[in-house]
C-alpha positions in Angstrom: 0.0 0.0 0.0 1.5 3.4 -1.0 2.3 5.7 2.0 0.1 8.4 0.6 -3.0 6.4 1.2 -2.3 6.4 4.9 -2.4 10.2 4.9 -5.2 10.8 2.4 -7.6 7.9 3.0 -9.2 6.1 5.9 -7.4 2.8 6.5 -9.0 -0.1 8.4 -6.8 -2.4 10.5 -8.3 -5.8 9.8 -6.0 -7.5 12.3 -6.9 -5.4 15.3 -8.9 -7.3 17.9 -10.8 -5.8 20.7 -11.0 -9.3 22.2 -7.6 -9.9 23.8 -8.2 -13.5 24.8 -5.8 -16.1 23.5 -6.0 -19.9 23.6 -3.1 -21.9 24.9 -2.6 -25.6 24.4 -0.7 -28.1 26.5 -0.1 -31.5 25.1 0.6 -34.6 27.2 1.0 -38.3 26.3 0.2 -40.9 28.9 1.2 -44.6 29.0 -1.1 -47.4 27.8 -3.5 -48.6 30.4 -4.1 -45.2 31.8 -7.7 -44.3 32.6 -8.6 -41.6 30.0 -11.4 -40.1 32.1 -9.0 -39.7 35.1 -6.5 -38.0 32.8 -9.2 -35.7 31.5 -10.3 -34.8 35.0 -6.7 -34.0 36.1 -6.0 -31.8 33.1 -9.1 -29.8 33.7 -8.2 -29.4 37.4 -4.8 -28.2 36.4 -6.3 -25.5 34.2 -9.0 -24.5 36.6 -6.5 -24.1 39.5 -4.3 -21.7 37.5 -5.2 -18.1 38.2 -4.3 -17.0 34.6 -6.8 -19.4 32.9 -10.2 -17.9 32.2 -13.3 -19.7 33.4 -15.2 -18.6 30.3 -14.8 -20.1 27.8 -14.2 -23.2 29.9 -11.0 -25.2 29.5 -11.4 -28.3 27.3 -9.6 -31.6 27.0 -9.3 -33.6 23.8 -8.1 -37.1 23.4 -6.2 -36.5 20.3 -5.4 -40.2 19.5 -3.4 -43.3 20.2 0.3 -43.7 19.7 2.6 -46.7 19.5 2.2 -49.2 22.3 -1.2 -47.9 23.2 -0.1 -44.5 24.6 -2.8 -41.9 24.6 -2.2 -38.3 23.5 -4.2 -35.5 25.1 -4.5 -31.8 24.5 -5.6 -29.3 27.1 -7.0 -26.0 25.6 -7.5 -23.0 27.9 -8.1 -19.3 27.4 -6.1 -16.5 28.9 -6.0 -12.7 28.6 -3.3 -11.5 31.0 -0.3 -13.5 29.8 -0.6 -12.8 26.1 3.0 -11.9 25.7 4.1 -14.8 27.8 2.0 -17.7 26.6 4.9 -20.1 26.8 5.2 -19.4 30.5 1.6 -20.2 31.1 1.9 -23.4 29.1 5.0 -24.2 31.3 3.1 -23.5 34.5 0.3 -25.8 33.3 2.8 -28.5 32.3 4.4 -28.5 35.8 1.0 -28.8 37.4 -0.1 -31.5 35.0 3.0 -33.5 35.8 2.4 -33.2 39.5 -1.2 -34.2 39.2 -0.5 -37.2 37.0 2.3 -38.4 39.3 0.1 -38.0 42.3 -2.5 -40.3 40.8 0.0 -42.8 39.6 -0.6 -42.0 35.9 2.6 -43.0 34.0 4.2 -41.2 31.0 5.5 -43.4 28.2 
């Protein structure tokens, strides 16, 4: 776009968002034989306990699929608006909490 258009015309920023929420994703794979519903419950607890995760929209857990040896891959999806510039730090916080919760319930990682 020529610079003169910025001065002489109205320009709409199509990438501006008034909604500052962003979705973060934490992925975890658990060993074969794990109870998928227990893993789902623990992942949701980890998200709900984190003060940076929004309650609305609610966090969600997806069972993404099965890997070699029967391991199950999950994805926790949660929304945030106060750590936009540091999403990786929020994912790291969630991963630490997830690891603690899984270990506390005897859920093994492959």
